[in-house]
N, C-alpha and C positions, 0 to 999 in steps of 0.2 A: 443815847445809844451811839456807840462807835461802830460804823460800818467799815468792814475790812475786806480788802482783796488780798489773797495770798498767791504769789507767783513763784512757781518752781517747775523744773522739768522732771522732778522725782515724784511720781504719782503716790507712792506709799507715804512719803513725807508730807505731801499735800493733805492727804486724808487724815493722818495722825495730828497734824498741826491744826487743821480745821476742827477736829473733834475736841482738842484741848481748849481752844479759844471759846468754843461754844458753851463751856461750863460756866462762863462768867456772864452775869446778868447785864452788864453794861457794854458787852462786845457782841456784835453779830457778824458772822462771816457771810458776805454777799456772794463771793465767787472764789473758787479755788481753780486756778487756771495755769496752763503751761505757758512758757514764753511765746510760743507760736500763736497762742490765742489772744495775745494782748490787743492786737488791732481790732479783732472782732468784739472784744469786750468794750473797747473805747467807742466803737461805732454804735453799739447798743446804748451806751450812756448818752451819746449825742442825740439819738432819736427818742430818748425818754423811755426806752424799753427796759432799761436796767437802772438801778440806783447808783448814784455817784459814790465811790468809796471815800471815807474820811481818812483812811490810812492804808498804805500798801506795805505788805511784808514781802520783801524781795529776797528769796532764798538762793544763794549762789551754790555752785557745785563744780566739780572738776570737769564736767562736760560743757561748761560755759567758758571757753577760752577768751572770747572778746567781751570781757566784763564791762569795760567802760562804754562800749558801743551799745550794749544791751541795756545798761542802766540809763543812759541818755535817751534811749528809745522809749523806755517807760516814762521818763520825765516828759517827753514830747507828747505822749498820749494823755498823761495826767499831770499837767504842769502845776496845778494848785494843790495837789495831794501829797502830804508828807510821806516819804518812803523810809522804811526801816530795813536796813540791809542785814540779813542774817547769814553769816558765813557757815557753811557746813564742813569746813576744814580749817586747819590752823593757818592763819595768815600772818605775814610779817607785820610789825608794828606800823610800818608806813602805809599799809593798806587802809587803815581806819581814816587817816588823814586824807588820802586820795578819794575814798568813797564819799566822804562828806563834802570835799571840794567839788566833786562831780554832781552834787545836788541832793544826796540823801540827808535825812534829818536825824537818822539814828544808825548806830552800828553795834551789832552784837555777834558774838561767836556762839556757835551751837553748844559749846561746853558750859555756857552760862546757865544758872538755875532757871527753871521754867517760869518762876514768878518774876524774874528780871524782864522777860519778854513782855509780860503783862504791864509792868511798870513803864516799859519803853513805849508801848502802844498808847497808854493813857497820857504819857508826857508829850509825845509827838502830836497827839490829837489836840492837846492844850497849847500847841505852838512852841514847845520847847525843843531843844536839841538833846538827844541822848547819846552821849559819848563818854569815853573813859577819861580819867584825869590825865592819863598819858597824852591824850589829844591836846589838852591845854599846854602840856610840856613841850610837845612837838611844835605847836604854834609859837610858843615863847622862844624856843630855840631858833626858829626861822626868823623871828623878829628880835632876837637877843641883842644885847648891847654890842657884842663883838662884831656882829654882821651889820646891824642896822645903824649903829652909832659910831662906827669906826671913823677915824680921821680927826681933824681939828674940831674943837668944841664949837667953833663959829659956824661950821658947816651945818646947813639946814637940810633936813631929810623930809621926803614926802611920806607923811603918815595920814591915813584917812581920818578925817575929823579933826586934824591938827592936835591929836592927843599927845601928851607928854609921855616920856618913857614909863613913868610910874603908872599913869592912867592906862596905858596900853596893857601893862601887866594885869592891872585890876580888872579891866573888861574881859580879858581872856579867862581869868579865874572865875568871873561871874558866869561866863558862857559855859564853863565846865561844872557849874553847880555848887561852887564854893560859897558858903555864907560869909557874912562880914567878919565874924570872929576868926574864921579859918583863913581868910585873905590876909587879915592883920598879922597872924602868926607866920604865915608863909613869907610875907614881905617885911616882917619885923617892924610893923607900924601899929599904932593904936587903932582900936575899932572906930573911934571918932574920926580919925584921919581917913580911914577907909570910907566912911560916910561922906566926908568932904570931897574925896576924889570921885565918888559915885555921882554926887550932885553935879559936879563940874562936867563929868563925862556925859550925863544925860542932857545937859544944856548944849554941849558942843555938838553932839550927834542928833539932837532933837528927838529924844525918846522920853517916855514917861515912866517906864518900869524895867525890871530886870529881863523880862521876856523879850521886850522890844530891843533891848541892848544885846541880848544873845543873838537874835535874828540879824541885827545890824553887823555884829562881829562875824557871823558865818558868811554874810554876803561880802563884806569889805576887807576882811583880814586874811581869810584862808587862801594860801597860795600867792599872796601879794609879794612883790619885791620892791625894796626901797630904791628911790632914785634921788641923787643929790640935786638940790636947787641952789641957785645963787642967792645970797642973802640980800 
């Protein structure tokens, strides 16, 4: 059973979303609360008077101008609980990247089909990151060859885990849910070569599976900047 908190300042949306999630046998809505009630809910959890949420659905709105501050406040009260950010309005593409960088495990727009939210809840509960493939593209742009590997070939760059350029691309595609065959097509390499890269990546960053690699990528790659080192 996945225990869910829903946080929103729109009472109508809270009610409707809670009713929708309650239709699924593996999901139970523990609390539907406004942002102002977050501290109270956290206090109850600490005293044992309320159950700990397995996942939090954080619904944004135009009435929440200090989005980063509010999201970080939720993280502070529930540091070990994955947060799914549900935007109630159209957001620029950069917003998804920032939201996940600030600590959310999933990003959805309210225009997405309702079944997508259910998939996101289940995926984040399982420890995965729910993000669009554009998210991987944004990460790859920020870590692209022109920015990250500019300059003489002998120049050594700081890359977490000492991954190679190709390994960096592979792990970002893994983090966005691409399978081995899809990664091979995107990078113009064979599926067996993809498997070889993945085995080397797992050894370098000391993980055992794709889930752990995805979590590692979210922690170490999002928002990072390369710095040159002397060889």
